N, C-alpha and C positions, 0 to 999 in steps of 0.2 A: 101293168099286162090291162092284153086287154082281148077277150076270146070273141076264136068267134067261128062258123060253119058253113062249112062247105055242100053241095048234093056232087057227090064224080059220081067215073065209074071205074072206084077201086073196088071191086066184089070178093079179091077173094085174100088167101094168105100172099098168093104168089104175087102178083096183081101190090101190095104195100111193102114186101119185098123191094121190085125192081125201084118205088113212090119213095119207098126210105133214107138211099143218099143226097138222092134230089132236096130231100126237105131236110135231113139228118147236118146238110153245109150250113143252108142257114143262119148266120149267127143270135138271129131277132127271134129267132122262135126255142120259144123256152119246152112247149111239151102242145103234141101233136098226137091223134088218133087214128084209125081207122074205124068205127060201125061196120061191120059188112056184113052182118046178121038185119040191119036198117034197111028196107027197100028199096033208100035215097042214096041209099053207102052214103051216110054219114062222113067227115072228114071237122074234128075239131079242131081247132088251132091254137094256142096262147101264145100272144104277140109278148114280145116288150118293150114296141114302140108300134107305130099308127101309120107301120108301112106295108100292106098288107100285096100293096104289085105279088112281094115279089115269093109269097106264096103263090096265087096262081097261076107266074110263068115255070115257077120251075114243078107244079103237077104237070102243068101243059108242054115245057119240057122231059119229062117222062112220059111223055104220051095218052094222056091221058085230059080225058075231061072233067072239066070241074065249074062249076055257077054257087055264087058264093051266095047263100040264102041272108034272110031277115032275123035280125039279132033276137031273141028269146026276154030278154031285161028287157021291163019298163018304166 
C-alpha cells in the first residue's frame, strides 16, 4: 500500500460529493479522504499499487485541480 497526499481545490462537502463517484470507481484505491479544514484542501489516498496517475486523472475529470505533495515519510 502507498499513501499519497495532494493539494486540491475540493473545498466543501458538495465538492466531495461531486468527486466521490470518480474516486470510488477506481479499483486501486483502498481509502481516500479530503481535509477541507486544511487551507490546502489535502486529499489523502491509500493506493494498492503504484498507479498514481489514475488519481490525478479522476480528480481532473471531476473538474478539480490537483497537485502532488511530497511524501511525509523519511
